[in-house]
C-alpha positions as CSV (number, residue, x, y, z in Angstrom):
1,M,0.0,0.0,0.0
2,K,3.0,2.3,0.3
3,T,3.2,5.3,-2.1
4,S,6.3,7.4,-2.7
5,E,8.8,8.0,0.0
6,P,7.8,7.0,3.6
7,I,6.7,9.9,5.9
8,V,9.1,10.3,8.8
9,L,7.3,10.6,12.1
10,N,8.8,12.1,15.3
11,G,5.9,12.6,17.6
12,H,5.5,16.3,16.9
13,N,5.1,16.7,13.1
14,L,1.7,15.0,12.3
15,T,-0.9,17.2,10.5
16,P,-4.3,16.4,9.1
17,R,-2.8,16.4,5.6
18,I,-0.2,13.8,6.6
19,V,-2.9,11.7,8.2
20,R,-4.8,11.7,5.0
21,R,-1.7,10.7,3.0
22,V,-1.1,7.8,5.2
23,S,-4.8,6.8,5.2
24,Q,-4.5,6.6,1.4
25,G,-1.5,4.3,1.5
26,A,1.7,6.3,2.2
27,G,4.3,4.4,4.2
28,V,5.9,5.7,7.4
29,S,9.2,5.5,9.2
30,V,10.2,6.5,12.8
31,D,12.7,9.2,13.6
32,P,15.5,7.5,15.6
33,N,15.5,10.4,18.0
34,A,11.8,9.7,18.8
35,M,12.7,6.2,19.8
36,V,15.0,7.6,22.4
37,E,11.9,9.3,24.0
38,V,10.0,6.0,23.7
39,R,12.7,4.1,25.6
40,A,13.0,6.9,28.2
41,G,9.2,6.7,28.9
42,R,9.4,2.9,29.1
43,A,12.2,3.1,31.6
44,V,9.9,5.0,33.9
45,V,7.3,2.3,33.6
46,E,9.8,-0.4,34.4
47,R,11.1,1.6,37.5
48,Y,7.5,1.7,38.8
49,F,7.3,-2.0,38.8
50,A,10.8,-2.5,40.1
51,E,10.1,-0.3,43.1
52,G,6.5,-1.2,43.6
53,L,5.2,2.3,43.1
54,P,1.4,2.8,42.7
55,A,0.1,4.0,39.3
56,Y,-3.3,3.8,37.9
57,G,-3.7,1.1,35.2
58,L,0.0,0.2,35.6
59,T,0.3,-1.4,39.0
60,T,-3.5,-1.3,39.6
61,G,-6.6,-2.4,37.7
62,L,-8.7,-0.1,35.6
63,G,-12.0,1.8,36.2
64,A,-13.9,0.3,39.1
65,R,-10.9,-2.0,39.9
66,S,-8.4,0.8,40.2
67,T,-8.0,0.1,43.9
68,E,-6.7,-3.4,43.2
69,A,-2.9,-3.9,43.0
70,L,-1.1,-5.8,40.3
71,S,2.3,-7.5,40.3
72,H,4.7,-7.3,37.3
73,D,3.7,-10.8,36.3
74,A,0.1,-10.1,36.8
75,A,0.4,-6.9,34.8
76,T,1.7,-8.7,31.8
77,E,-1.4,-11.0,31.7
78,F,-3.5,-7.9,32.5
79,S,-2.4,-6.3,29.3
80,Y,-4.0,-9.2,27.4
81,K,-7.1,-9.2,29.6
82,T,-7.5,-5.4,29.0
83,V,-7.7,-6.0,25.3
84,R,-9.9,-9.1,25.4
85,G,-12.3,-7.6,27.9
86,R,-12.8,-4.4,26.0
87,V,-13.3,-5.6,22.4
88,Q,-16.9,-4.7,22.6
89,A,-17.5,-2.4,19.7
90,L,-20.5,-3.0,17.5
91,G,-21.7,-2.2,14.0
92,E,-20.2,-1.9,10.6
93,P,-16.4,-1.9,10.3
94,L,-14.7,1.4,10.0
95,P,-13.5,2.2,6.4
96,V,-9.9,1.3,5.7
97,V,-8.9,5.0,5.4
98,V,-10.1,5.6,9.0
99,V,-8.3,2.6,10.4
100,R,-5.0,3.7,8.8
101,A,-5.7,7.2,10.1
102,L,-6.1,6.1,13.7
103,M,-3.1,3.8,13.4
104,V,-0.8,6.6,12.3
105,V,-2.2,8.9,15.0
106,R,-1.6,6.4,17.7
107,L,1.9,5.7,16.4
108,N,2.8,9.4,16.4
109,T,1.4,10.0,19.9
110,L,3.5,7.0,21.2
111,L,6.6,8.7,19.9
112,T,6.3,11.4,22.6
113,G,7.2,8.8,25.1
114,G,4.3,9.9,27.3
115,A,2.5,6.6,26.9
116,G,5.3,4.5,28.3
117,A,4.8,1.9,25.6
118,S,7.3,-0.8,25.0
119,P,9.3,-0.2,21.8
120,A,7.7,-3.3,20.3
121,V,4.3,-1.6,20.1
122,V,5.8,1.3,18.2
123,E,7.7,-1.0,15.8
124,T,4.6,-3.2,15.3
125,L,2.4,-0.2,14.4
126,A,4.9,1.2,11.9
127,D,5.4,-2.2,10.3
128,A,1.6,-2.8,10.2
129,L,1.0,0.5,8.3
130,N,3.8,-0.4,5.8
131,R,2.6,-3.9,5.2
132,G,-1.1,-2.9,4.8
133,V,-2.3,-4.5,8.0
134,V,-6.0,-3.4,8.4
135,P,-7.8,-4.6,11.5
136,V,-11.5,-5.1,11.4
137,M,-12.7,-2.4,13.8
138,P,-16.5,-2.0,14.4
139,R,-17.3,1.7,14.6
140,I,-19.9,2.0,17.5
141,G,-18.5,2.2,21.1
142,S,-16.7,5.5,21.7
143,I,-18.3,8.1,24.0
144,G,-15.4,10.6,23.7
145,A,-13.8,9.7,27.0
146,S,-11.0,7.9,25.2
147,D,-12.0,5.5,22.3
148,L,-11.5,2.5,24.6
149,V,-13.6,-0.3,23.1
150,V,-13.2,0.8,19.5
151,M,-9.4,1.0,19.8
152,A,-9.4,-2.4,21.5
153,S,-10.2,-4.0,18.1
154,L,-6.8,-2.7,16.8
155,A,-4.9,-4.3,19.7
156,H,-7.0,-7.5,19.4
157,A,-5.9,-7.9,15.8
158,L,-2.2,-7.1,16.4
159,I,-2.0,-9.8,19.1
160,G,-3.4,-12.3,16.5
161,E,-6.8,-12.8,18.1
162,G,-9.1,-10.4,16.1
163,E,-9.7,-10.1,12.4
164,L,-7.9,-8.4,9.5
165,L,-9.0,-7.4,6.1
166,I,-7.2,-9.1,3.2
167,N,-8.4,-7.9,-0.2
168,G,-11.5,-6.6,1.4
169,V,-12.4,-9.9,3.1
170,A,-12.3,-10.4,6.9
171,V,-10.0,-13.3,8.0
172,P,-8.7,-14.4,11.4
173,A,-5.9,-12.1,12.5
174,A,-3.3,-14.8,12.9
175,E,-3.9,-15.9,9.3
176,G,-3.9,-12.4,8.0
177,L,-0.7,-11.4,9.8
178,S,1.0,-14.5,8.4
179,T,-0.2,-13.7,4.9
180,L,1.2,-10.1,5.1
181,G,4.5,-11.2,6.7
182,A,3.8,-9.3,9.9
183,E,4.8,-10.5,13.4
184,T,2.2,-11.1,16.2
185,L,2.6,-8.5,18.9
186,M,3.7,-9.7,22.3
187,L,2.2,-7.4,25.0
188,A,4.3,-6.2,27.9
189,P,2.9,-4.6,31.1
190,K,0.9,-1.4,30.3
191,D,0.8,-2.1,26.5
192,G,-2.8,-3.2,26.7
193,V,-3.8,0.1,28.2
194,V,-1.6,1.9,25.7
195,L,-3.3,0.4,22.7
196,C,-6.9,0.6,24.0
197,N,-7.1,3.7,26.2
198,N,-6.4,6.6,23.8
199,T,-8.2,9.0,21.5
200,A,-6.7,8.0,18.1
201,Y,-10.0,7.1,16.6
202,S,-11.7,10.4,17.3
203,S,-8.6,12.4,16.4
204,G,-7.8,10.5,13.3
205,A,-11.3,10.5,12.0
206,A,-11.5,14.2,12.7
207,A,-8.3,14.9,10.8
208,L,-9.8,13.1,7.7
209,A,-13.1,15.0,8.1
210,L,-11.2,18.3,8.3
211,E,-9.5,17.6,5.0
212,R,-12.7,16.6,3.4
213,A,-14.3,19.8,4.7
214,R,-11.5,21.9,3.1
215,D,-12.1,20.3,-0.3
216,V,-15.9,20.7,-0.1
217,L,-15.6,24.3,1.0
218,I,-13.2,25.2,-1.8
219,A,-15.7,23.5,-4.2
220,L,-18.4,25.6,-2.7
221,Q,-16.4,28.7,-3.4
222,G,-16.3,27.6,-7.0
223,A,-20.0,27.0,-7.1
224,A,-20.7,30.4,-5.7
225,A,-18.4,32.0,-8.2
226,L,-20.2,30.3,-11.1
227,S,-23.5,31.5,-9.6
228,M,-22.2,35.0,-9.3
229,E,-21.0,34.9,-12.9
230,G,-24.3,33.5,-14.2
231,F,-26.3,36.0,-12.0
232,G,-24.2,39.0,-13.2
233,A,-23.3,39.9,-9.6
234,N,-21.7,43.0,-8.2
235,L,-18.2,42.4,-7.1
236,S,-17.9,45.4,-4.8
237,P,-18.3,43.2,-1.6
238,V,-15.2,41.2,-2.5
239,L,-13.0,44.3,-3.3
240,P,-9.9,44.3,-1.0
241,Q,-10.9,47.5,0.7
242,A,-14.4,46.3,1.4
243,L,-13.2,43.0,2.9
244,R,-10.7,44.7,5.1
245,V,-13.1,47.3,6.6
246,R,-14.2,44.6,9.0
247,P,-11.8,41.7,8.6
248,Q,-13.5,38.9,10.5
249,P,-11.5,35.7,10.7
250,G,-11.6,33.9,7.3
251,Q,-13.5,36.7,5.6
252,V,-10.6,38.2,3.7
253,E,-9.3,34.8,2.7
254,A,-12.7,33.7,1.3
255,G,-13.3,37.1,-0.4
256,D,-9.8,37.2,-2.0
257,Q,-10.3,33.8,-3.5
258,L,-13.7,34.7,-4.9
259,R,-12.2,37.9,-6.4
260,A,-9.4,35.9,-8.0
261,L,-11.9,33.6,-9.6
262,L,-14.0,36.4,-11.0
263,I,-12.1,39.7,-11.4
264,D,-10.4,38.9,-14.7
265,G,-13.7,37.9,-16.2
266,P,-16.7,40.0,-17.4
267,L,-17.7,40.9,-13.9
268,G,-14.4,42.6,-13.3
269,R,-15.0,45.3,-15.9
270,P,-16.3,48.6,-14.5
271,G,-20.0,49.2,-14.9
272,V,-20.8,45.6,-15.7
273,A,-22.7,44.7,-12.5
274,R,-26.3,44.2,-13.1
275,R,-27.5,45.6,-9.7
276,L,-26.1,48.1,-7.3
277,Q,-26.8,45.6,-4.5
278,D,-27.4,41.9,-4.8
279,P,-29.4,39.6,-2.5
280,V,-27.5,38.6,0.6
281,S,-26.8,35.1,-0.5
282,F,-24.6,36.7,-3.3
283,R,-23.5,39.8,-1.5
284,C,-22.3,38.0,1.7
285,V,-20.5,34.9,0.4
286,A,-17.2,36.1,1.8
287,Q,-18.7,36.5,5.2
288,V,-20.5,33.2,5.3
289,H,-17.7,31.1,3.7
290,G,-15.2,33.1,5.8
291,A,-16.9,32.0,9.0
292,A,-16.5,28.4,7.8
293,W,-12.8,28.9,7.0
294,A,-12.5,30.3,10.6
295,A,-14.2,27.2,12.0
296,L,-11.9,24.9,10.0
297,A,-8.9,26.9,11.4
298,E,-10.1,26.3,14.9
299,L,-10.4,22.6,14.3
300,D,-6.9,22.6,12.7
301,E,-5.5,24.2,15.8
302,E,-7.2,21.6,18.1
303,L,-5.8,18.8,16.0
304,A,-2.3,20.2,16.0
305,V,-2.4,19.4,19.8
306,D,-4.4,16.1,19.6
307,L,-2.2,14.5,16.9
308,N,1.1,15.3,18.6
309,T,0.7,14.8,22.3
310,A,0.0,11.9,24.6
311,P,-3.7,11.5,25.6
312,D,-2.8,8.7,27.9
313,N,-4.0,7.9,31.4
314,P,-1.8,7.3,33.2
315,V,0.9,9.4,31.4
316,V,4.6,9.2,31.8
317,L,6.4,12.5,32.7
318,I,9.9,11.6,31.4
319,D,11.8,14.5,32.9
320,E,10.2,14.0,36.4
321,G,10.4,10.3,36.2
322,L,6.7,10.0,37.2
323,C,3.6,8.1,36.0
324,I,0.5,10.0,36.9
325,S,-3.3,10.0,36.3
326,T,-4.6,12.6,33.9
327,G,-7.8,13.7,32.2
328,N,-6.2,14.2,28.8
329,F,-8.3,11.4,27.3
330,H,-11.4,13.6,27.6
331,L,-12.3,15.5,24.4
332,P,-14.8,18.4,24.9
333,R,-12.7,20.8,22.8
334,L,-12.5,18.5,19.9
335,T,-16.3,17.9,20.0
336,Q,-16.9,21.6,20.2
337,T,-14.7,22.5,17.3
338,V,-16.1,19.6,15.1
339,D,-19.7,20.8,15.9
340,G,-18.6,24.3,15.0
341,V,-17.5,23.2,11.6
342,A,-20.8,21.5,11.0
343,R,-22.8,24.5,12.0
344,S,-20.7,26.9,9.8
345,L,-21.2,24.6,6.8
346,A,-24.9,24.5,7.4
347,W,-24.9,28.3,6.9
348,C,-23.1,27.8,3.6
349,A,-25.6,25.2,2.5
350,N,-28.5,27.5,3.3
351,D,-27.1,30.3,1.2
352,S,-26.2,28.0,-1.7
353,V,-29.9,27.0,-1.8
354,A,-30.9,30.6,-1.9
355,R,-28.5,31.4,-4.8
356,V,-29.8,28.5,-6.9
357,H,-33.4,29.8,-6.3
358,R,-32.4,33.3,-7.3
359,L,-30.8,32.0,-10.5
360,M,-34.1,30.4,-11.4
361,H,-36.1,33.6,-10.8
362,A,-36.3,35.5,-14.1
363,P,-37.1,38.9,-12.5
364,F,-33.8,38.7,-10.6
365,T,-31.7,37.5,-13.5
366,G,-33.3,38.4,-16.8
367,L,-32.7,34.8,-17.8
368,P,-35.4,32.3,-18.8
369,M,-37.6,31.2,-15.9
370,L,-36.3,28.0,-14.2
371,L,-33.1,28.3,-16.3
372,T,-34.6,26.6,-19.2
373,S,-36.4,27.2,-22.5
374,D,-39.6,29.3,-22.7
375,A,-41.7,26.3,-23.6
376,P,-44.7,26.1,-21.3
377,D,-44.2,22.3,-20.7
378,S,-40.6,22.6,-19.6
379,A,-39.8,22.0,-15.9
380,G,-36.2,23.1,-16.2
381,F,-34.4,23.2,-12.8
382,G,-37.6,23.7,-10.9
383,P,-38.0,20.1,-9.7
384,L,-34.4,20.1,-8.4
385,L,-35.5,22.6,-5.7
386,K,-37.0,19.6,-3.9
387,P,-33.9,17.5,-3.5
388,L,-32.0,20.7,-3.0
389,E,-34.2,21.6,0.0
390,A,-34.2,18.0,1.2
391,L,-30.4,18.1,1.3
392,R,-30.5,21.4,3.2
393,A,-32.9,20.0,5.7
394,E,-30.6,17.0,6.4
395,I,-27.6,19.3,6.6
396,V,-29.3,21.6,9.1
397,H,-30.4,18.5,11.1
398,L,-26.9,17.1,11.1
399,A,-25.5,20.5,12.2
400,N,-27.2,20.2,15.6
401,P,-24.6,19.7,18.3
402,V,-24.1,16.3,19.9
403,P,-25.9,15.9,23.2
404,I,-24.4,17.0,26.5
405,L,-24.9,13.9,28.7
406,G,-23.4,12.2,31.7
407,S,-22.1,8.7,31.9
408,H,-22.6,5.7,34.2
409,N,-19.4,3.8,33.3
410,A,-17.0,2.1,35.8
411,D,-19.4,2.1,38.7
412,G,-19.7,5.9,38.5
413,V,-15.9,6.6,38.3
414,E,-16.3,7.5,34.6
415,D,-19.3,9.8,34.9
416,A,-18.9,12.2,31.9
417,A,-18.6,11.8,28.1
418,T,-18.0,14.1,25.2
419,F,-19.2,12.0,22.2
420,S,-16.4,13.3,20.0
421,A,-16.7,10.3,17.6
422,L,-20.4,11.0,17.1
423,A,-19.6,14.6,16.3
424,V,-17.2,13.5,13.6
425,E,-19.6,10.9,12.2
426,K,-22.3,13.6,11.9
427,L,-19.8,15.9,10.1
428,N,-18.9,13.2,7.6
429,T,-22.5,12.5,6.8
430,L,-23.1,16.3,6.5
431,L,-20.2,16.5,4.0
432,D,-21.7,13.7,2.0
433,R,-25.0,15.7,1.7
434,L,-23.2,19.0,1.1
435,S,-21.2,17.5,-1.8
436,L,-24.5,16.7,-3.6
437,L,-25.9,20.2,-2.8
438,V,-22.7,21.8,-4.2
439,S,-23.1,19.7,-7.4
440,I,-26.6,21.2,-7.9
441,E,-25.3,24.8,-7.6
442,F,-22.4,23.9,-10.0
443,L,-24.9,22.9,-12.7
444,A,-27.3,25.8,-12.0
445,G,-24.4,28.3,-12.3
446,A,-23.1,26.6,-15.5
447,Q,-26.6,26.7,-17.0
448,A,-27.0,30.4,-16.1
449,I,-23.6,31.2,-17.7
450,D,-24.6,29.3,-20.9
451,L,-27.9,31.2,-21.0
452,R,-26.3,34.5,-20.4
453,R,-23.7,33.9,-23.2
454,Q,-26.6,33.2,-25.5
455,A,-28.4,36.5,-24.5
456,P,-28.4,39.6,-26.8
457,H,-25.3,41.7,-26.1
458,D,-27.4,44.8,-25.1
459,T,-30.0,43.2,-22.8
460,V,-31.1,45.7,-20.2
461,I,-33.7,44.6,-17.6
462,G,-35.0,47.0,-15.0
463,S,-33.9,50.5,-14.1
464,D,-31.0,49.3,-11.8
465,F,-29.6,46.8,-14.4
466,V,-26.9,47.8,-16.9
467,T,-25.6,46.2,-20.1
468,T,-23.8,42.9,-19.9
469,G,-22.7,40.7,-22.8
470,P,-21.4,37.2,-23.2
471,A,-17.8,36.8,-22.4
472,P,-15.5,34.0,-21.1
473,V,-15.1,33.6,-17.3
474,T,-11.7,33.3,-15.7
475,R,-9.4,30.4,-16.5
476,P,-10.1,28.3,-13.4
477,L,-13.9,28.7,-13.8
478,E,-13.5,27.8,-17.5
479,K,-11.8,24.6,-16.5
480,L,-14.5,23.9,-14.0
481,F,-17.2,24.7,-16.5
482,A,-15.6,22.4,-19.1
483,E,-15.4,19.5,-16.7
484,L,-19.0,20.1,-15.7
485,R,-20.2,20.1,-19.3
486,L,-18.3,16.8,-19.9
487,I,-20.4,15.2,-17.2
488,S,-23.7,17.1,-17.7
489,P,-24.3,18.9,-21.0
490,F,-26.4,22.1,-21.3
491,I,-30.1,21.3,-20.6
492,H,-32.0,22.0,-23.8
493,E,-34.8,19.6,-22.8
494,D,-35.9,18.1,-19.6
495,R,-34.0,14.9,-18.6
496,P,-33.1,13.0,-15.4
497,L,-30.1,14.7,-13.8
498,G,-29.7,12.6,-10.6
499,R,-26.8,10.3,-11.9
500,E,-25.1,13.3,-13.5
501,L,-25.2,15.2,-10.2
502,E,-23.9,12.2,-8.3
503,T,-21.0,12.0,-10.7
504,V,-20.2,15.7,-10.3
505,A,-20.3,15.3,-6.6
506,R,-18.0,12.3,-6.7
507,N,-15.5,13.5,-9.4
508,L,-15.4,17.3,-8.8
509,V,-16.3,17.9,-5.1
510,C,-15.5,14.9,-3.0
511,S,-12.2,14.1,-4.9
512,G,-10.7,17.5,-4.1
513,W,-10.4,18.2,-7.9
514,F,-11.3,21.8,-7.7
515,A,-9.0,22.4,-4.7
516,E,-6.1,20.9,-6.6
517,L,-7.0,23.0,-9.7
518,L,-6.8,26.2,-7.6
519,A,-3.6,25.1,-6.0
520,D,-2.0,24.5,-9.4
521,D,-3.2,27.9,-10.5
522,G,-1.9,29.6,-7.4
523,E,-5.3,30.5,-6.1
524,G,-5.8,27.9,-3.4
525,T,-6.2,28.6,0.3
C-alpha cells in the first residue's frame, strides 16, 4: 500500500494532511531520536514495577478496579485481559482509510514517550502500516472519554486474536498477519492500556473530516463563483478595501479567493454589475464562507495538539520520572470544534440553496424562468429545488450539536462523556450531503452562464440593471465549466439529472479536484 517515500514521524510533526496521505496508503518511518523518547518513557514504567510504586492502570486495575494492586507478572497478563475484555464495539467496520488514520495517530502520539509503551508496540504499528495490515474495527462504542472499546479491536488484531481485512475480506488475524508477513505483537505490562485507552479514533477521523471539509468548502467557493457569474453579480463586496473594513476571521481569505476567480472575467469590468446591491446570498458569500474557514482553522489548531501529544491515562512524565493520572483522554474541545465546523457549513448550504433559487427567478436575472427554455411544458431546474431543499434539511439537522450527557461507566468513576466520535460521524454525513448540494449549484451556475452567453449583447432589464454581454469567465472557472459540461451537458430539454449530479459530486467535489486545480493555479487557500 505504500506510495512514494515514507513519511518520517517524530511525535510532533503530524498534520491532518499527513494523516490523509497515510490513510490513502503512504508508508511511514520513525525518527530514531523519537525512539530515544519511547525508551525513556518505558524506563519510567519499568522503574515503577521494580520499586512497587502505585500508578493507575499500571500497577493497579482499571476503572472500578483501580484500587486493586497488580504485580509485574500479573500486569503482563493484565495487558491481554485489558484487550480481550474491551473488544466490545459494534456495527459496521470502519473504512480502511479511517483505520489507517487512527493507526498513524496512535503511532505518532506514542513517539512522545508519554504513553510508556514498549518499543515493540511502536515498531509493530509502523510495520503494520507499511505492510497494509488493516484490522476489522467496528465503529460503535466510543463516547469521547477515550476511544477504549473501538481501539481495543486494533490491539486484538495485532496480538493475533481479532480479524484483519485481506483484499476486502475479513480473515482471522493470525492468518492475516502471516499472509502479510507481519509479526504477532507480544504485549508487555501497560501495553494493553496503551493500545486501548487513547483518542486515536476520534482524532484520526476528525483529521480526515477536516481535509474533506476543506475540499468541499473550496468547491463551494467555485459553485458560488459560477452562480455570481451567471447572475451577473456586483463584485464590490469582495474588493480588497471592502473586505478589510471589518476583517472577520476567514472573511478576507474567502473574499480574496472569490475575487481571484472572478475579477479577470466579465464581472471585473467597470460598470458591468447588473445591480447596485445583490441579494444577501450573493453579497455576503465572503462573510459566510469566511466563517466556515475560521471554524476549520479552529479545528486545525485543536488537531495540532491532539495529533502530537500523549492523551494517555496514566501518562509518563519523562523529565520528572513520574507516571500520573490525567484527564487528557477527555475531548470536549474536539467535539466543540467539530460541531462548530458542521454549523458553519450549514450556513453555507443555506445560502447555496438561496442562490440557486435566485438564479431560477427571471425577475432577478433576466434569464429564462427556471433556467430553461420558454416552452410552457418545460420544468427546467424547478424540480431540483425539492432534492436541494431536502439536502439542506438533512444538513441543518446534522449541524445540531451532539448531546451533553453524563455517563454511568466504571461504577460511577467515569461519569462524563463528550461524544467526539459521534460529532465526527455527523460531520462526515453532512459532508456527503453538502457535496451533492454543491453539485446542484455547480450545474445551476453553469446553466445560467450558458444562457447569459446566448443572450443579446445589449440586454437591459429594470432600471437598476446595466448592459452585460457574453464573455468567457476566468481560467479556473472555464476549466471547472468544461469538466461540468463533460459530465452534464447544457439542458435543452428536460432529462433526469440525478446520476449526473452524483458523478459531479464524486468527481469534482469529494475528490478535491477543484481544490487541486486552484492550488495548481496559485489561487488555493
